[in-house]
C-alpha positions in Angstrom: 34.4 -45.7 100.0 32.0 -46.1 97.0 28.9 -44.1 96.4 26.6 -46.9 97.5 28.3 -47.4 100.9 28.3 -43.7 101.5 24.6 -43.5 100.5 23.7 -46.3 103.0 25.7 -44.8 105.9 24.4 -41.4 105.3 20.8 -42.6 105.1 21.3 -44.3 108.5 22.7 -41.1 110.1 20.0 -39.0 108.6 17.3 -41.3 109.8 18.7 -41.3 113.3 18.5 -37.5 113.5 15.0 -37.4 112.0 13.8 -40.1 114.4 15.2 -38.1 117.3 13.4 -34.9 116.1 10.1 -36.8 115.6 10.3 -38.2 119.2 10.6 -34.6 120.3 7.4 -33.8 118.4 9.0 -31.6 115.8 7.0 -30.7 112.7 8.1 -30.8 109.1 9.0 -27.1 109.3 11.0 -27.5 112.5 12.8 -30.5 111.1 13.9 -28.6 108.1 14.9 -25.7 110.3 17.0 -28.0 112.5 19.0 -29.1 109.4 20.2 -25.5 108.8 24.0 -25.5 108.6 24.6 -23.3 111.7 22.5 -25.5 113.8 23.9 -28.8 112.5 27.5 -27.6 113.2 26.6 -27.0 116.8 24.3 -30.0 117.4 25.3 -32.8 115.0 29.1 -32.6 114.7 29.4 -36.2 113.4 26.9 -35.8 110.6 29.4 -34.2 108.2 33.2 -34.2 108.2 33.2 -30.5 107.2 31.4 -29.6 110.5 34.7 -30.1 112.4 36.1 -27.2 110.4 32.9 -25.2 110.6 33.1 -25.2 106.7 30.3 -25.4 104.3 30.3 -27.6 101.2 28.9 -24.8 99.1 29.5 -21.0 99.3 26.0 -19.8 100.2 24.6 -17.8 103.1 21.7 -20.0 104.1 22.7 -23.6 103.5 20.3 -26.4 104.5 21.8 -29.8 105.1 18.6 -31.9 104.9 19.5 -33.0 101.4 23.2 -33.5 101.9 23.2 -35.3 98.6 21.1 -34.3 95.6 18.1 -36.2 94.3 19.3 -35.3 90.8 22.6 -37.1 91.2 22.9 -40.5 89.5 25.5 -43.1 90.2 26.6 -46.7 89.7 29.6 -48.0 91.6 30.7 -50.3 88.8 30.3 -47.7 86.1 27.6 -46.3 84.0 29.3 -46.2 80.6 32.7 -46.2 78.9 33.6 -42.9 77.2 36.7 -43.6 75.1 39.2 -45.0 77.6 37.4 -43.7 80.7 34.6 -45.0 82.9 31.7 -42.7 83.9 30.4 -43.3 87.4 28.0 -40.5 88.0 26.1 -37.6 86.4 23.5 -35.0 87.0 20.0 -35.9 85.8 19.0 -32.3 85.2 22.4 -31.3 83.7 22.7 -28.4 86.1 24.5 -25.4 84.5 26.6 -25.2 87.7 27.7 -28.8 87.6 30.3 -30.4 85.4 31.8 -33.8 84.6 35.2 -34.1 86.2 37.9 -36.3 84.8 40.1 -37.9 87.3 42.6 -40.2 85.6 40.5 -42.9 83.9 37.4 -42.0 85.9 34.6 -39.5 85.2 32.5 -38.2 88.2 29.9 -35.5 88.5 31.3 -32.4 90.2 28.5 -30.7 92.0 30.8 -28.3 94.0 29.4 -25.2 92.3 25.8 -26.3 92.4 23.6 -25.3 95.3 20.2 -26.7 94.1 19.5 -29.2 97.0 20.6 -26.8 99.8 18.0 -24.1 99.4 15.2 -24.4 102.0 12.6 -23.9 99.3 13.9 -27.0 97.4 14.0 -29.0 100.6 10.4 -28.0 101.3 9.3 -28.9 97.8 11.0 -32.4 97.9 10.6 -33.2 101.6 9.9 -36.6 102.9 10.8 -38.0 106.4 12.5 -40.9 104.6 15.7 -39.5 103.0 16.0 -42.7 100.9 12.6 -42.0 99.3 13.7 -38.6 98.1 16.9 -40.1 96.8 15.5 -43.3 95.3 16.3 -42.5 91.7 20.0 -41.8 92.5 21.1 -45.5 92.4 21.2 -46.8 88.8 
């Protein structure tokens, strides 16, 4: 699965949950709270494959899943640029000190596994929109 297909599938799954919460009269604060990892594992098992193992994507106590992907991530499925004999497909627009460029054969991808930026509730609150795709609009190059 490429970045774009994942992006579209995830946007659809995210919208379905947000629409359900809105129909229940949930406020912004309650929607953000709903997306806390512990709640999502119990109530939205299909949202993330890691939920089946009760495993977090990042090692942090209070992980919020509203921004499952990061608004600072940039990608292009057919490649962004050639670097020597390798093709770069993604990068971090803020060059997070906790991220890195991973080389996998002839492909270069952003490795965000050590970065927790989008999973802090304060970051979600600051960047919140009911439409996940609006928050993520700069990701697609």
